[in-house]
Every structure is written in C-alpha cells, then in structure tokens.
N, C-alpha and C positions, 0 to 999 in steps of 0.2 A: 513414439507414440504405445501406449498398453495395446494388451490384449482386448478386441471386444470395437474398437477403433475410440475409445473415448481418452483425451488426452491426461496425464495424472498431473493435475495441478497441485505444488506443494503451497501451505499457508502458513507464516510464521505466527507466533500463540506466546503467549504472558504466561512466564514463572511466577505465582504468587508463593509466598507463605502463610498457612492458614488457613486453606482453604477448607469450606466444610458442608461435608453430606453424606444425610444420614446419620450415623453413629460416628462418622468419619471427619476429623481433622487435621490434614493433612496438605506439606508441599504440593504442588500441583500446576501442571502445564496448562491452560486454558485460553480458551477462545468463545465469545459469545456463538453460536449455534448457526446465526445467520450468515458467517462467512463461507463455512463448509455446503449448507444447504444452498444459496447463490452459486457456486461453481457448480453442483447438482446439477442447478435446475436449469444454467445454462449448457449443458449437457457434458460435463466433466467429472473426473473421480477426483476427488480433494484427499490430502493426504494432511495431516498436520506437522507441523516441524516446531519442538520444542527447542528453547537457546541449546547451543552447545557449543563446543570452542571452535572459535573462527577459522583455520586453520582447516574446519573440517568442510567449509562453506561449498570449498570448490566440489568438492566429491558427493555433495547434498546434492547441489544443483542441477549436475550431472546426470541425475537419475530423477529428473524430474522434465519433463514437456512445457509447463507455465511455471511461474513464480509470482506470488501475491503478498506483498508484505504489507501486517494489517495493522486497524489504527490501534492508540492506547496511549499512554504516557509519553509528557513531554518530552523531547531531544532533549538529551543534557548540553548547555550553552558552549563549554567548552569546546562541541565536536565542533562547531565554526566558531571559534574566536572569540567569543561572547564570555563578559562574566554573568551568573545565574540574575534575575531581578526574581522582586519580592513575589510576585504572582506566576512564577514558574514552578511547574511542580519536581518533587524530589526524582533524583535518577533512577534511569533503571540501566543501569551500566553492562550489565552482562546481557542484555537485551540489544542496544545501542549497536553494541558489537558484531554480536551473529549479526544482527539485519544488516550491519552495513557490509559485513564479508559476503552476506549473499548475494545483494545489490552488485557490489563489485564483481562477485562470479556470475551474474545472471550475463550483465553487462559484458562479457571476456568473451563468453560463449553463447551470447548469442539467444539466450533465452527470452522467449517473451515474459514483460514484468510488468504486473500492475501495482499502484503503490495507492494505499487508500486512506488520508486521512496523513495519521503517525507518517505510512508508509510513504506519502508524497513529501513528507518533508523531507525526510532520512534520506529520497532520492535525489531533495537538490544538495543537500548537503554532501553528499558521498560525492556530487561532480562539484563542489567547492563554493554551494550556495548559502545562502545564510536566512535568519529567520527571524520577524516579527515576534516578540516574546507574549507580547499581549494585543487584543482587539477586543473593539466591544462589537456586541448585535451576532454573532454568529453561533453562541449556545447562552440562551437566552436564562432558559429556567436549569438549575444545575438537575444533572441526571433525565433529563427531557432532549430529546431530539426537537428539533425545529425544521422549520422547511425554507426555502429561498430560492429564487430563480437564478440559474448560469445560464452565460451567455456563450455558444463554443465561436470558438475566432476560427474564420472560412477557412478550407483551406488545410485544418490541420487533421491530424490522426484520430484526434475525438471529436471534429466534426463531423468526421466519414461516417463515425459508430450514433452519435447523438445531433443533425445537424440543425435541430430547433432549439431555440432557448426553452427551458424548463426546469421545474422545482425538483431541490433534490433533498434528500434528508440530511441534515450538516446538527455537528455539535464539534465546535474547536475553539480555543482562545488563541491561539497562535497560526503564524500564515507566512507564507515565503514572501520575502524583502529582498536579495538581491539574486536573481537568478543562477543555478550553475553553470558550469562550462558548457557549451552546446543545448542548453534546454532555451524551451521558446514556452510561454505561456498560449495555450489554448483552448481557456475559458478564463472566464471574471464574472464574480457578484458584477451585482448595481454599483458597488461603495468601490468600486475598481480593485476589490480584494482576489489575489491570481487563485483561482480554482481547478486550475488543470493545466499539466505542465508536459512538456514530451520534448527529444532531440528533434530539434531540425533536421539532422541529415535522418533520410527517407528509410536507411537501412534499418532492419529489423522493427520488433513492435515493443517499447517501451512507453508508459503513461502512467502520470500520478494524479489522481483527484482529490481535492480535500475535502470531499463529503462521504458520505457510508452509503454507497450503492448494497450494503447489503441488509440495511433497515430498509427498503424499498421495495416498488415492486417492477420497477424498469432493470429488465434483463440486456441491456442492449452494450454496456461498458465489458461487462463479463462474459459475453457471448464473441465480442468483441475478440478478449483476449484466450479463450479456448477455442475458438475457431483459427489464432496464429498459433499458439501451441500442436493446433492437429496438425497444422502444415508445415510444422517444423521439423527438423532431423529427428528421427528418434532419441529416445534417451537410453542412456545405457543402462543396463540392467545387471543387476549382480549376479556375480560368477553361480 
C-alpha cells in the first residue's frame, strides 16, 4: 500500500512509433487517459508501465498493489498456436511479450489483476486458451465505441461487483474461444460471446472483461480491483 492509503495500480501502455504532439514527432509510450482516470476515480494511484524486457516483469509487479493490462492491438496468433487470418491486425510482439510476463508475474505473486479487452484475451492466452480471430457486431463503426448489454453469471467475482445485466462500452473484433486452464466465463453478451473471465478458484482477485470500462461511467469493476489491491500485502518499495 502506498503512502496515504491509496493503492498503486500499474497500467500497461502502448509503444508507438512517430507519435506527434506540438512540434515533436517521436517514439512514445502512450495510453488513453481514460485508463489512469478510471483508476484515480476508483480510489487508486495510477502508474503507467511502458514495455520493458520480460525478465523485469516480476520486479515491476513486486512494487505494485494492483495491475491493469490495457486494451490495444490483436494478440499475435502464434501465441495461441494459430496462423494469422487476413483480418487480424499486425503483431505487437514487444508488447505481447511484456504483458504476458506481467500477467505471469501477477498470477505468481497474487497481485490483483484486471485485463481489459486485449488484456482479457492475453489473460486467456497466458493460461493456455485460444481466441477467435474475427467476430461481427462488437465494433460496428471503425474508431467509434459501441454499446451492448452483458449478463453476469451468478456466483462469480464479476457478478459480485455488477450483479445486474448492464450496458457496456465495447470495441473489439476478436474474442475468447477455448477458455484457458482454470478460467470460467463470468459474463456473456446476448450472442453468446464470452464477455468476462476469471479463475474458478476463489483465491486472489483476477478478472478479465472484454469491454472498455475506461470509456464509461461505471466504476464498479475498477473499484473492485482497487479495493482488492488495498487489501493485498504491501508492495515492495525501492531501496
């Protein structure tokens, strides 16, 4: 726990070439501001985590009270033993390697973990699951978030945070296919798409959601992560 009683929540970021601001065009570690704002609104302190060498993941996670794996580009299909289909986006190999290492480290250390969109898919892949490389109806207009209802599965961690069916901000064209080892679905869309996953074992706090809570006003999922992070053992501080 950080000073002042607000847990420190790390959020993974994009590494983008040629980002432009003002007179500058440089490589940059980027993240839509909705992510850190959601952490802050839910009572946490946000720390942005640019891609790094995977062998630094455990030391990074050891300094955090909670971890968010953010949305972003498609997971490279080789990560789950598949060939790339035409509508799958270009690989982000450095980010895949870093975020998979962060997930592994968080699971090993028992650090509360929330995967958002791509982050949920990576959680599934990290545990041996697979993805469907294209679905229709969950990204209707390019570059515009849509909305659709998701229904929680009673008795799950997600249902404890959001017990009723609710509309969520959504933008994705891939989805969970085979669930990873130890994971169960904890919410579904009306078309049967898995919209949330979590471990079947009750220990720890781990959740993946297919939608983008940072684009809406419902704080409950992030607040549940922040509360779990605040209840976790203190993070290791740098000497």
